[in-house]
VEXDOLO-731446 format. One record per residue (C-alpha): residue number from 1; z, y, x; residue in one letter. Coordinates in nm, 3 decimals, m for minus. Each point is the difference from the previous one (the first is absolute). Layout:
<nodes>
+-----+---------+---------+---------+-----+
!   n !       Z !       Y !       X ! res !
+-----+---------+---------+---------+-----+
! NUM !       Z !       Y !       X !   a !
...
+-----+---------+---------+---------+-----+
</nodes>
This chain:
<nodes>
+-----+---------+---------+---------+-----+
!   n !       Z !       Y !       X ! res !
+-----+---------+---------+---------+-----+
!   1 !   1.426 !   4.846 !   7.830 !   m !
!   2 !   0.309 !  m0.183 !   0.098 !   s !
!   3 !   0.099 !  m0.339 !   0.062 !   d !
!   4 !   0.359 !   0.026 !  m0.014 !   a !
!   5 !   0.191 !  m0.198 !  m0.256 !   p !
!   6 !   0.122 !   0.189 !  m0.307 !   i !
!   7 !   0.360 !   0.070 !   0.035 !   a !
!   8 !   0.233 !  m0.062 !  m0.290 !   q !
!   9 !   0.229 !   0.296 !   0.089 !   e !
!  10 !   0.041 !   0.257 !   0.290 !   k !
!  11 !   0.295 !  m0.205 !   0.148 !   a !
!  12 !  m0.070 !  m0.237 !   0.239 !   e !
!  13 !  m0.111 !  m0.334 !  m0.158 !   p !
!  14 !   0.207 !  m0.319 !   0.048 !   l !
!  15 !  m0.336 !  m0.182 !   0.115 !   l !
!  16 !  m0.293 !   0.162 !   0.161 !   e !
!  17 !  m0.292 !  m0.208 !   0.097 !   v !
!  18 !  m0.255 !   0.198 !   0.190 !   k !
!  19 !  m0.348 !  m0.111 !   0.100 !   d !
!  20 !   0.091 !  m0.366 !   0.045 !   l !
!  21 !  m0.264 !  m0.202 !   0.166 !   r !
!  22 !   0.043 !  m0.379 !   0.005 !   i !
!  23 !  m0.238 !  m0.249 !   0.186 !   a !
!  24 !  m0.027 !  m0.383 !   0.031 !   f !
!  25 !  m0.161 !  m0.190 !   0.281 !   a !
!  26 !  m0.244 !  m0.268 !  m0.150 !   t !
!  27 !  m0.257 !  m0.217 !   0.175 !   d !
!  28 !  m0.283 !   0.220 !  m0.122 !   e !
!  29 !   0.176 !   0.342 !   0.121 !   g !
!  30 !   0.243 !   0.245 !  m0.111 !   e !
!  31 !   0.075 !   0.042 !  m0.370 !   l !
!  32 !   0.155 !   0.331 !  m0.088 !   r !
!  33 !   0.196 !  m0.110 !  m0.309 !   a !
!  34 !   0.146 !   0.335 !  m0.063 !   v !
!  35 !  m0.176 !   0.339 !   0.111 !   d !
!  36 !   0.181 !   0.322 !  m0.008 !   g !
!  37 !   0.232 !  m0.063 !  m0.287 !   v !
!  38 !   0.255 !   0.288 !  m0.092 !   s !
!  39 !   0.251 !   0.024 !  m0.259 !   f !
!  40 !   0.379 !   0.117 !  m0.066 !   v !
!  41 !   0.284 !  m0.134 !  m0.213 !   v !
!  42 !   0.297 !   0.241 !  m0.110 !   g !
!  43 !   0.333 !  m0.095 !  m0.029 !   a !
!  44 !   0.058 !  m0.185 !  m0.340 !   g !
!  45 !  m0.369 !  m0.033 !  m0.054 !   e !
!  46 !  m0.235 !  m0.286 !  m0.106 !   a !
!  47 !  m0.344 !  m0.023 !   0.137 !   l !
!  48 !  m0.270 !  m0.255 !  m0.083 !   g !
!  49 !  m0.271 !  m0.109 !   0.246 !   i !
!  50 !  m0.269 !  m0.171 !  m0.194 !   v !
!  51 !  m0.336 !  m0.168 !   0.113 !   g !
!  52 !  m0.183 !  m0.317 !   0.012 !   e !
!  53 !   0.129 !  m0.296 !   0.232 !   s !
!  54 !  m0.117 !   0.084 !   0.338 !   g !
!  55 !   0.013 !   0.374 !  m0.055 !   c !
!  56 !   0.296 !   0.026 !   0.268 !   g !
!  57 !   0.295 !   0.079 !  m0.215 !   k !
!  58 !   0.205 !  m0.295 !   0.097 !   s !
!  59 !  m0.086 !   0.044 !   0.377 !   v !
!  60 !   0.134 !   0.373 !  m0.019 !   t !
!  61 !   0.326 !  m0.107 !  m0.160 !   s !
!  62 !   0.049 !  m0.256 !   0.292 !   l !
!  63 !  m0.089 !   0.251 !   0.249 !   a !
!  64 !   0.271 !   0.231 !  m0.148 !   i !
!  65 !   0.269 !  m0.282 !   0.096 !   l !
!  66 !  m0.188 !  m0.086 !   0.307 !   r !
!  67 !  m0.057 !  m0.361 !  m0.109 !   l !
!  68 !  m0.379 !  m0.026 !   0.077 !   l !
!  69 !  m0.092 !  m0.326 !   0.146 !   p !
!  70 !  m0.048 !   0.053 !   0.385 !   e !
!  71 !  m0.176 !   0.008 !   0.213 !   p !
!  72 !  m0.301 !  m0.049 !  m0.253 !   a !
!  73 !   0.116 !   0.317 !  m0.193 !   g !
!  74 !   0.114 !   0.349 !   0.116 !   k !
!  75 !   0.050 !   0.354 !  m0.077 !   v !
!  76 !  m0.267 !   0.177 !   0.189 !   v !
!  77 !   0.057 !   0.353 !  m0.127 !   g !
!  78 !   0.227 !   0.237 !  m0.229 !   g !
!  79 !   0.369 !   0.019 !  m0.045 !   s !
!  80 !   0.252 !  m0.143 !  m0.249 !   v !
!  81 !   0.287 !   0.250 !  m0.048 !   r !
!  82 !   0.323 !  m0.112 !  m0.201 !   f !
!  83 !   0.284 !   0.230 !  m0.030 !   g !
!  84 !  m0.136 !   0.212 !   0.283 !   g !
!  85 !  m0.036 !  m0.304 !   0.241 !   k !
!  86 !  m0.335 !  m0.106 !   0.126 !   d !
!  87 !   0.038 !  m0.398 !  m0.092 !   l !
!  88 !  m0.291 !  m0.090 !   0.237 !   l !
!  89 !   0.171 !   0.153 !   0.311 !   a !
!  90 !   0.330 !  m0.177 !  m0.058 !   l !
!  91 !   0.114 !  m0.304 !   0.222 !   s !
!  92 !  m0.006 !  m0.333 !  m0.161 !   e !
!  93 !   0.359 !  m0.011 !   0.009 !   r !
!  94 !   0.018 !   0.347 !  m0.178 !   a !
!  95 !  m0.244 !  m0.123 !  m0.273 !   m !
!  96 !   0.217 !  m0.305 !  m0.076 !   q !
!  97 !   0.257 !   0.245 !  m0.095 !   k !
!  98 !  m0.239 !   0.177 !  m0.258 !   v !
!  99 !  m0.151 !  m0.327 !  m0.139 !   r !
! 100 !   0.226 !  m0.120 !  m0.298 !   g !
! 101 !   0.231 !   0.283 !   0.041 !   k !
! 102 !  m0.185 !   0.319 !  m0.057 !   e !
! 103 !  m0.329 !  m0.147 !  m0.108 !   i !
! 104 !  m0.034 !  m0.341 !  m0.185 !   a !
! 105 !  m0.300 !  m0.174 !  m0.115 !   m !
! 106 !  m0.060 !  m0.235 !  m0.306 !   i !
! 107 !  m0.277 !  m0.246 !   0.105 !   f !
! 108 !  m0.282 !  m0.118 !  m0.209 !   q !
! 109 !   0.093 !  m0.378 !  m0.024 !   e !
! 110 !   0.365 !  m0.076 !  m0.007 !   p !
! 111 !  m0.046 !  m0.379 !   0.035 !   m !
! 112 !  m0.154 !   0.063 !   0.353 !   t !
! 113 !   0.200 !   0.310 !   0.079 !   a !
! 114 !   0.343 !  m0.184 !  m0.061 !   l !
! 115 !   0.133 !  m0.249 !   0.249 !   n !
! 116 !  m0.019 !  m0.348 !  m0.172 !   p !
! 117 !   0.274 !  m0.180 !   0.203 !   v !
! 118 !   0.249 !   0.303 !  m0.056 !   l !
! 119 !   0.209 !   0.073 !  m0.331 !   t !
! 120 !  m0.087 !   0.295 !  m0.204 !   v !
! 121 !   0.350 !   0.148 !   0.113 !   g !
! 122 !  m0.054 !  m0.042 !   0.364 !   a !
! 123 !  m0.307 !   0.207 !  m0.028 !   q !
! 124 !   0.145 !   0.249 !  m0.221 !   v !
! 125 !   0.325 !   0.054 !   0.221 !   s !
! 126 !  m0.213 !  m0.031 !   0.340 !   e !
! 127 !  m0.068 !   0.397 !  m0.011 !   g !
! 128 !   0.366 !   0.070 !  m0.094 !   l !
! 129 !   0.144 !  m0.177 !   0.294 !   r !
! 130 !  m0.269 !   0.123 !   0.238 !   h !
! 131 !  m0.024 !   0.353 !  m0.085 !   h !
! 132 !   0.328 !   0.076 !  m0.172 !   l !
! 133 !   0.236 !  m0.249 !   0.194 !   g !
! 134 !   0.145 !  m0.158 !  m0.308 !   m !
! 135 !   0.207 !  m0.315 !   0.026 !   s !
! 136 !  m0.117 !  m0.325 !  m0.160 !   a !
! 137 !   0.214 !   0.055 !  m0.316 !   a !
! 138 !  m0.084 !   0.371 !  m0.037 !   a !
! 139 !  m0.358 !  m0.083 !   0.046 !   a !
! 140 !   0.015 !  m0.274 !  m0.274 !   r !
! 141 !   0.178 !   0.209 !  m0.246 !   k !
! 142 !  m0.248 !   0.289 !   0.047 !   r !
! 143 !  m0.293 !  m0.254 !  m0.020 !   g !
! 144 !   0.116 !  m0.134 !  m0.313 !   i !
! 145 !   0.039 !   0.365 !  m0.152 !   e !
! 146 !  m0.378 !   0.053 !   0.102 !   l !
! 147 !  m0.130 !  m0.295 !  m0.162 !   l !
! 148 !   0.177 !   0.097 !  m0.317 !   e !
! 149 !  m0.147 !   0.364 !   0.059 !   k !
! 150 !  m0.338 !  m0.134 !  m0.024 !   v !
! 151 !   0.056 !  m0.210 !  m0.302 !   g !
! 152 !   0.037 !  m0.359 !   0.126 !   i !
! 153 !   0.219 !  m0.188 !  m0.248 !   p !
! 154 !   0.299 !  m0.191 !   0.177 !   g !
! 155 !  m0.033 !   0.186 !   0.319 !   p !
! 156 !   0.312 !  m0.185 !   0.151 !   g !
! 157 !  m0.194 !  m0.338 !  m0.047 !   e !
! 158 !  m0.358 !   0.129 !   0.106 !   r !
! 159 !   0.160 !   0.138 !   0.313 !   y !
! 160 !   0.041 !  m0.351 !   0.147 !   d !
! 161 !  m0.362 !  m0.110 !  m0.123 !   s !
! 162 !  m0.330 !  m0.032 !   0.205 !   y !
! 163 !  m0.304 !   0.177 !  m0.104 !   p !
! 164 !  m0.164 !  m0.310 !  m0.128 !   h !
! 165 !   0.239 !  m0.023 !  m0.260 !   q !
! 166 !  m0.085 !   0.334 !  m0.152 !   l !
! 167 !  m0.266 !   0.119 !  m0.221 !   s !
! 168 !  m0.261 !   0.240 !   0.124 !   g !
! 169 !   0.146 !   0.290 !  m0.175 !   g !
! 170 !   0.344 !  m0.087 !   0.119 !   m !
! 171 !  m0.132 !  m0.025 !   0.349 !   r !
! 172 !  m0.152 !   0.335 !  m0.016 !   q !
! 173 !   0.331 !   0.125 !  m0.127 !   r !
! 174 !   0.182 !  m0.158 !   0.309 !   v !
! 175 !  m0.275 !   0.206 !   0.208 !   m !
! 176 !   0.119 !   0.335 !  m0.159 !   i !
! 177 !   0.354 !  m0.106 !   0.065 !   a !
! 178 !  m0.069 !  m0.031 !   0.348 !   i !
! 179 !  m0.180 !   0.328 !   0.031 !   a !
! 180 !   0.275 !   0.181 !  m0.188 !   l !
! 181 !   0.270 !  m0.171 !   0.211 !   a !
! 182 !   0.066 !   0.280 !   0.264 !   c !
! 183 !  m0.102 !   0.285 !  m0.260 !   e !
! 184 !  m0.307 !   0.135 !   0.204 !   p !
! 185 !  m0.145 !   0.333 !  m0.089 !   k !
! 186 !  m0.382 !  m0.154 !  m0.026 !   l !
! 187 !  m0.112 !  m0.319 !  m0.146 !   i !
! 188 !  m0.366 !  m0.139 !   0.051 !   l !
! 189 !  m0.093 !  m0.214 !  m0.280 !   a !
! 190 !  m0.328 !  m0.202 !   0.096 !   d !
! 191 !  m0.163 !  m0.128 !  m0.332 !   e !
! 192 !   0.380 !  m0.103 !  m0.119 !   p !
! 193 !  m0.149 !  m0.155 !  m0.340 !   t !
! 194 !  m0.316 !  m0.150 !   0.104 !   t !
! 195 !   0.110 !  m0.364 !  m0.039 !   a !
! 196 !   0.178 !   0.042 !  m0.311 !   l !
! 197 !  m0.099 !  m0.024 !  m0.377 !   d !
! 198 !   0.000 !   0.354 !  m0.182 !   v !
! 199 !   0.320 !  m0.030 !  m0.157 !   t !
! 200 !   0.164 !  m0.061 !   0.328 !   i !
! 201 !  m0.199 !   0.263 !   0.169 !   q !
! 202 !   0.133 !   0.255 !  m0.250 !   a !
! 203 !   0.363 !  m0.113 !   0.052 !   q !
! 204 !  m0.032 !   0.050 !   0.368 !   i !
! 205 !  m0.136 !   0.337 !  m0.032 !   l !
! 206 !   0.226 !   0.124 !  m0.253 !   d !
! 207 !   0.275 !  m0.136 !   0.252 !   l !
! 208 !  m0.146 !   0.193 !   0.286 !   l !
! 209 !  m0.034 !   0.339 !  m0.210 !   a !
! 210 !   0.369 !  m0.053 !  m0.104 !   q !
! 211 !   0.124 !  m0.038 !   0.332 !   l !
! 212 !  m0.216 !   0.274 !   0.130 !   r !
! 213 !   0.189 !   0.219 !  m0.256 !   r !
! 214 !   0.336 !  m0.132 !   0.064 !   d !
! 215 !  m0.011 !   0.019 !   0.390 !   l !
! 216 !  m0.252 !   0.269 !   0.036 !   g !
! 217 !  m0.224 !  m0.212 !   0.202 !   l !
! 218 !  m0.345 !   0.086 !   0.112 !   s !
! 219 !  m0.264 !  m0.265 !  m0.057 !   i !
! 220 !  m0.348 !  m0.058 !   0.139 !   v !
! 221 !  m0.171 !  m0.250 !  m0.263 !   l !
! 222 !  m0.313 !  m0.172 !   0.144 !   i !
! 223 !  m0.218 !  m0.176 !  m0.259 !   t !
! 224 !  m0.369 !  m0.038 !  m0.089 !   h !
! 225 !   0.072 !   0.052 !  m0.365 !   d !
! 226 !  m0.003 !   0.367 !  m0.121 !   l !
! 227 !   0.154 !  m0.105 !  m0.306 !   g !
! 228 !   0.311 !  m0.110 !   0.163 !   v !
! 229 !   0.082 !   0.331 !   0.152 !   v !
! 230 !  m0.080 !   0.222 !  m0.331 !   a !
! 231 !   0.362 !   0.020 !  m0.114 !   d !
! 232 !   0.175 !  m0.083 !   0.326 !   f !
! 233 !  m0.127 !   0.270 !   0.269 !   v !
! 234 !   0.012 !   0.376 !   0.052 !   d !
! 235 !  m0.323 !   0.008 !   0.208 !   r !
! 236 !  m0.281 !  m0.244 !   0.082 !   v !
! 237 !  m0.201 !  m0.040 !   0.316 !   v !
! 238 !  m0.338 !  m0.202 !  m0.044 !   v !
! 239 !  m0.113 !  m0.193 !   0.313 !   m !
! 240 !  m0.366 !  m0.126 !   0.053 !   y !
! 241 !  m0.127 !  m0.168 !   0.314 !   a !
! 242 !   0.280 !   0.135 !   0.230 !   g !
! 243 !   0.005 !   0.347 !  m0.138 !   k !
! 244 !   0.161 !   0.225 !  m0.255 !   v !
! 245 !  m0.260 !   0.103 !  m0.265 !   v !
! 246 !   0.241 !   0.156 !  m0.241 !   e !
! 247 !   0.358 !   0.123 !  m0.050 !   e !
! 248 !   0.169 !   0.175 !  m0.297 !   a !
! 249 !   0.280 !  m0.007 !  m0.214 !   p !
! 250 !  m0.021 !  m0.301 !  m0.236 !   v !
! 251 !  m0.056 !   0.176 !  m0.326 !   a !
! 252 !  m0.276 !   0.226 !   0.140 !   a !
! 253 !  m0.166 !  m0.302 !   0.182 !   l !
! 254 !  m0.013 !  m0.205 !  m0.337 !   f !
! 255 !  m0.102 !   0.314 !  m0.202 !   a !
! 256 !  m0.276 !   0.110 !   0.242 !   g !
! 257 !  m0.083 !  m0.226 !   0.286 !   p !
! 258 !  m0.249 !   0.167 !   0.230 !   r !
! 259 !  m0.118 !  m0.278 !   0.225 !   h !
! 260 !  m0.260 !  m0.266 !  m0.134 !   p !
! 261 !   0.209 !  m0.268 !   0.153 !   y !
! 262 !   0.320 !   0.107 !  m0.189 !   t !
! 263 !  m0.191 !   0.034 !  m0.321 !   r !
! 264 !  m0.157 !  m0.348 !   0.046 !   g !
! 265 !   0.375 !  m0.144 !   0.063 !   l !
! 266 !   0.116 !   0.178 !  m0.321 !   l !
! 267 !  m0.301 !  m0.130 !  m0.214 !   k !
! 268 !   0.116 !  m0.365 !   0.111 !   s !
! 269 !   0.351 !   0.043 !  m0.141 !   v !
! 270 !   0.029 !  m0.197 !  m0.304 !   p !
! 271 !   0.111 !   0.239 !  m0.309 !   g !
! 272 !  m0.077 !   0.299 !   0.193 !   f !
! 273 !  m0.228 !   0.275 !  m0.169 !   g !
! 274 !  m0.313 !  m0.166 !  m0.140 !   d !
! 275 !   0.108 !  m0.331 !   0.109 !   n !
! 276 !   0.241 !  m0.036 !  m0.285 !   a !
! 277 !  m0.289 !  m0.120 !  m0.222 !   t !
! 278 !  m0.241 !  m0.169 !   0.255 !   r !
! 279 !  m0.001 !  m0.386 !   0.024 !   r !
! 280 !  m0.146 !   0.012 !   0.346 !   r !
! 281 !   0.126 !   0.225 !   0.281 !   l !
! 282 !  m0.209 !   0.215 !   0.217 !   p !
! 283 !  m0.026 !  m0.100 !   0.375 !   t !
! 284 !  m0.065 !   0.182 !   0.325 !   i !
! 285 !  m0.337 !  m0.119 !   0.128 !   a !
! 286 !  m0.012 !  m0.102 !   0.330 !   g !
! 287 !   0.222 !  m0.101 !   0.292 !   v !
! 288 !   0.224 !   0.198 !   0.228 !   v !
! 289 !  m0.179 !   0.087 !   0.333 !   p !
! 290 !   0.033 !  m0.200 !   0.333 !   n !
! 291 !   0.273 !   0.193 !   0.181 !   l !
! 292 !  m0.160 !  m0.104 !   0.326 !   r !
! 293 !  m0.340 !   0.094 !  m0.103 !   l !
! 294 !   0.038 !   0.333 !  m0.159 !   l !
! 295 !  m0.322 !   0.231 !  m0.043 !   e !
! 296 !   0.046 !   0.366 !  m0.006 !   k !
! 297 !   0.050 !   0.194 !  m0.320 !   g !
! 298 !   0.249 !  m0.078 !  m0.283 !   c !
! 299 !   0.152 !  m0.352 !   0.000 !   r !
! 300 !  m0.035 !  m0.031 !  m0.389 !   f !
! 301 !  m0.362 !   0.120 !  m0.001 !   k !
! 302 !  m0.159 !  m0.335 !  m0.057 !   d !
! 303 !   0.224 !  m0.074 !  m0.312 !   r !
! 304 !  m0.008 !   0.354 !  m0.132 !   c !
! 305 !  m0.214 !   0.090 !  m0.312 !   d !
! 306 !   0.039 !   0.367 !   0.120 !   e !
! 307 !  m0.154 !  m0.026 !   0.324 !   r !
! 308 !  m0.186 !   0.307 !   0.146 !   i !
! 309 !  m0.203 !   0.030 !   0.332 !   a !
! 310 !   0.292 !   0.178 !   0.168 !   r !
! 311 !   0.209 !  m0.332 !  m0.064 !   c !
! 312 !  m0.231 !  m0.170 !   0.266 !   d !
! 313 !   0.053 !   0.259 !   0.272 !   e !
! 314 !   0.362 !   0.048 !   0.034 !   s !
! 315 !   0.337 !  m0.098 !  m0.115 !   e !
! 316 !   0.171 !   0.222 !  m0.256 !   p !
! 317 !   0.342 !   0.141 !   0.068 !   e !
! 318 !   0.289 !   0.030 !  m0.221 !   l !
! 319 !  m0.052 !   0.325 !  m0.204 !   s !
! 320 !   0.226 !   0.182 !  m0.256 !   a !
! 321 !  m0.075 !  m0.082 !  m0.350 !   m !
! 322 !   0.269 !   0.181 !  m0.178 !   g !
! 323 !   0.381 !   0.044 !   0.063 !   e !
! 324 !   0.137 !  m0.269 !   0.237 !   r !
! 325 !  m0.348 !  m0.209 !  m0.081 !   h !
! 326 !  m0.235 !  m0.088 !   0.274 !   r !
! 327 !  m0.307 !  m0.210 !   0.022 !   a !
! 328 !  m0.261 !  m0.098 !   0.273 !   a !
! 329 !  m0.342 !   0.030 !  m0.193 !   c !
! 330 !  m0.284 !   0.221 !   0.039 !   f !
! 331 !  m0.094 !   0.018 !  m0.363 !   v !
! 332 !   0.380 !   0.060 !  m0.107 !   a !
! 333 !   0.022 !   0.289 !   0.277 !   a !
! 334 !  m0.319 !   0.160 !  m0.124 !   a !
! 335 !   0.144 !   0.016 !  m0.369 !   e !
! 336 !   0.316 !   0.146 !   0.126 !   g !
! 337 !   0.350 !  m0.029 !  m0.140 !   p !
! 338 !   0.033 !  m0.038 !  m0.376 !   r !
+-----+---------+---------+---------+-----+
</nodes>
């Protein structure tokens, strides 16, 4: 039984997160927000990381870029390798050359991520001047081209606008332009459509998909919504209470989810399966366990309809459920691959 991440190909992956463990110091004691998470991302691949709020998915993305709020939060174990380099072992100066240039991030809420007292253009061109050494004139020209690429009308005028003068959808497009500025190999997109209405959500996801095709980007899409990743990613990692509970190609996950938590998430997607005719969506009973007061056994046991005696005694490991499909569930493991 192996806990190694599913490799997309035999070639060395672009990003490899292995046994990542992240802890936060609190007044009540240490909280293990991420506990042994492993996954890989290949060149040109899109990976979705899915789970409820508080499962550790956003914290994982911050750890990759070493942006955890210190000293409260810290990586206490594991490795993050990018292009063969262990990012956790780099000096801060070396890491600054990675952020924005090789790995970029699209944050969840652009109104808080963007600086309100700087123009859009100043923020788009910052990376161009810092990482690529462009002159002000060259950075302005390239910045306007980037705003046009992400579909902002009147890019020359908007370049000199402030964030509060733009709509939510346009601010998110600015965040994408900033992320693309230095042509990174990998983009981490943390809930990039959460604050937007459904029409704008679709536009942003279509834009990211197009940019991925055109530029050969690798993307890690972090979301709580399995419906969002259905047509966007190649593989899905499902997290629960700081652990990976299932990993599979997106088609296999939707066709045959093996972990009870994943099935619960899918049942809550409007228009999926039997939900197409239901007026009231099913929910997952109970709440996420307190990560400071974890009992032995499966972390999902108190919310699981398939709980057996073994679930109370030990924590299941990720087991093979088919080709490139794994789940951490004793019941699913007993049933074997399908």
